[in-house]
N, C-alpha and C positions, 0 to 999 in steps of 0.2 A: 504494500500500500504506500502510495506517495505521500510524504508528509505535507501538511499545510504550508510550511515555509517553502518547500521545494516547488509547490504549485504556484506560489506567489512570486518566486524569484524571477521568472521571465518577465513579469510586469515591471519590476524594478529595473532590470537590465535593459528593457526596451525603451525606457525613458532616459537612458544615459546620453550625455551630449554627443558622444561618438557613435551612438547606435545607428546602423545603416538604414534601418527601416522605421516607418512610423509605428507607434505602439498599438495600433488598432487591432492587429491580429492577436497580439498577446492579451489584450483586454477581452476580445471575443472568446478566446480559449479559457480565460480565467473565470469569467462570470457565467452563471447559468442564464439561459435565455430570458427567464422571467425574474431575475434577481431584483430584489427590492433595494434600491440604492438611494440613501438619504444624503442630501448635500445641503450645506448652509443656504440660507436665504440670499439671493432670490431664486436659486435653483430648486431647492426643497426636495423634489422626488424625481427619480429617473427609473426606468424599467430596463434592466439588462444592459449589456455593453452598448447596444445601439443607442439607447436613450442617453447613456452617459457620454458617448462620443458626440452625439448631436447637440446636447444641452450644455456640456462643459468643455470637453476636450477640443472640439473643433473651434468654438469661440476663442478659447485660449490660444490655440495654434494660429488662428487668424491674427490675433492681436500681438502675440509674442513671437517674433521671428527667432528661429532656432530653439523653439520650446524644448526644454528638458527638465529633469528633476535631479537634485542632489539629495540623497537620502542619508540621514544621520543615524537613524535607529530603526531596526527591524526586530520584532519579537513575536513570539507565539505562545499559546497556552490554551487551557480549557476553562470554560465558565458554564455552570449549570448543564454539564454534560455535552457541551458543544465545543468544537475546535475553532479557534480564532487566530488570525494573524493581524498585525498592526505595524504601521511605520509612520515616521514623521520626518520632515525635511522641508525643501523648498522647490516649487516650480520656478524656473528662471528663463529668461530670454530677453531679447531687445524689444522693449515695449514700444512698438512702432505704430499700432492702430488702436483706437479707443476700445475700451473694454468695460461693459456695464455702465457706460456713461462717464467713466474715468478718462480724462483726456490723456492721450499717450505722449510722454515726454521724449520719445525716440532715443531712449538710452536703456542700458541694462537695468532690469528690475527683477525683484524677487517677490514671490507670493507663498507664504508659509502654509503648509498642509499637514494634516494628521488624518489617518484613515484606519478603519477597522473593518475586517471582513470575517463573517462566519462561514465556515467551510462545511458543505454537506455534499456527500456523494462526489467528491473530487472537484467541486467548483464553488465559487462564492455565491451564496444564496441570499445573504443579507449584508448590507454594507452601510457605513456611516463615514462621510467625508467632510472634514472641517477645513475651512480656508479662512485665514485672517485677512479678510478684505479691507478692514480699516487700516491695517499696517501698510497695505499698498497705497491706499488713499493718502495717508499721512506722508509717505515717502514721496508722493507726487504733489504734495502741497494742496490737496483737494479734499480734506476731511471736514465735513460740515459741523462736527460736534466739538466741544471743548477738548483741547489737547490734554493728554494724560500728565499726571505729576511725575511719573517714573519715566525711565528710558524707553523710547520707542524706536526700533530700527531692526536691522538684520540680527537675528539671534543665533548663537552658536549651537553646535551639537554637543554631545557629552565631552566633558573635560578630559576624560580618559578614553582612548580609542577602542572601546569595547562594545559599541552600540549595535554593530551589524552582526546579530546573533543568528547566523544561518544554521549552526549546529544545535543539537539538543544539549542544554546546559545541565548543571547539577540540579536535580529536582529539589533537594533540600534548600539550596540557595533561593530558588524560585518561591518555595513555600514560605521562607522567612521574609522575603521581600513583600509578598502578598499580605502576610499577617501584619507586618509593621504598618503598611499603608491602610489596611482595613481598620485597624485599631485607631490610627490617627484620624481617619475620616469620621469616626464615631465621636471624636472629641471636638470637632469644629463647632463654632458658634456657642461655645460654653463660656459662662461668665468668668471663670478663672483661667480661660485660655489654656485648657488642658492639652491642647495639641502641641504646645511648645516643646516638651521633652523629646518629641520624635524628630526634631530638626537640628541640624548642625547650626551653631550660632552664625556662621558665615555662609549659610545656604544661599543658593541662587534661584530666584523665582522668576521664570521667564513667562510673563503674563501676556494675555492678548494685548495688542497695541493700544486699544482704547483704555486699558488700565495702566499699562506700563510695566516695566520689569525692575526688580529690586535685588540688591545685594545685602544680605544679613537679615536676621530674624526681626530686628527692631524696625527696620524700614519696611519690611513686608507687613508686619503687624500694623504699622502706621497707615497702610492702605487697607488691609483686609478687614480690620475690626470696624472702622467707620462704614465700609461697604456693606458688611453684614448687618449693621445697625440700621441701614436704610430699608430693611424688610422685616416685618414682624413674622414670627413663625418660620424664620429662615432655616432651611435644611433640605435633606433629601438624599439622593444618590444611594449610598449604602445603608441608610437608616430606615428605609421602608416606611415613609410617611403616608403612603396611600395615594400620593399625587405624582410622584416621580420614581424612577428606578434606573439602575445601571443596566444597559444592554450587555455590557461585558465588564469584567474586572479580573485580571490575572497577573501573575508574576512570571518572569523569565530571567534567570540569573540575578543580577543586582537591580533589575528594573521591574517596575510595575506599571500597568496602565489601566485606565477605566474610562467609561463614557456613558452619558445618559442623554436621551432624546425625548423629553427633557431630563436633566439630572438634578437641578436645584429649583426651589420655589420659595416664595414668600410674598406677603402683602406689602405693596409699595407704600411707604409712609414718609419718605424723604426724597428730594430731587435725585435724579439719576442721569448722569452725563448731560446735564443742562436741561433735562425735561422735568416738569413738575410731577410730584407724586400723584399716583392715580387712585390710591386706596383700594386697588384691586390686586388679586393674586397674579403674580408675574412668574413666568416659567423661563428657565435658561437651559439651552442646549450646551453642554460642557463636556470636554474630555481633558484628560491629564496623562502625562508620562512622567514617572519619577525615577530617579537614580539614588541609590543609597551607598554609603561607605560604612561597613560594620553595621551598627544598629541605628544609624542616623541617616535621615534623608538629606541629600546635599544639593540636588538639582530637581527642578520641577518645570516641565513645559506644559503650558495651559492654553487651551482654546475655549473661547466663548463665542457663540453665534450672536454677536452684537447686532447685526442688522435685524435678525428675528426678534431679539429682545426689544429693540427700539420701536418696532411695529406696535408693541403692546403699550407704548407710551405715545402713540399717534405720530411717530416720526418714521418716514420711509426713506432710507438712504438711496434707494434705486427706483424712484417713482416712475421713470419713463422706460424702464427696461422691458423688452419683449424677447423671450427666449424660444427657441425651436421646441415644438412639442415632442 
């Protein structure tokens, strides 16, 4: 039986900058014909490889000359009895033609991605693809919301070059990584900030561009705690609040990942990214990739579907976009 990572590897290799062919054939081989592919707003839902190519890949290819991907992390594991593979990195190319209404600067540009695929009968049957579209907008000077307090720009891969985990790693290491993250998630949004002992004091939090990135637990807390306080009843993901859930969460070596569609929720009680509080339940599509050293988490790559969240505040970042069906 071919491993899920081996099934996924041709897709990664087909997006290499020196790959001789377009990745369409690899995508068609990887996805089941009726695969349910969820992509951040304004794409939202595609069916199978043909839908993904038409709605996302071909528009990207048209706008970004020499479109390719640099992948920083590949991992695999099981969740609720199913096999999953995931990766994160950047789409890149010369941004030569407008994309989603973002004016092309005709220079090299990067679009951060994170994706998760559930494998069934040798093909991807269910997928979730995150793109940090605000990061691209900020880089092009065309972000309509308040700029973040933290760093916004090209984010690095793992500090140690161990993120491309094509081989099966030590299962005990994977179990330990999963346990640390799962326990930490249960401590989020606690009054005594009980999540702190799980993190190295000089941790690196690579946040979505709309939030910014931070070095060190104190600067991260300076963002995270006020953000959480903007929503009553904040929580979800691994906590099982009846409103949200993780579609996957697993460990591989020193890494763990998770995602929810949506993952977090809370009633909006304070302004959010310049928009007034709504007093309504707000849902966030979120995914994370974590790296640990020993028993402490040291790096965390985070995606939030900000365009989808802002729709719930009456703000559409892509009001005039029409995508192929």
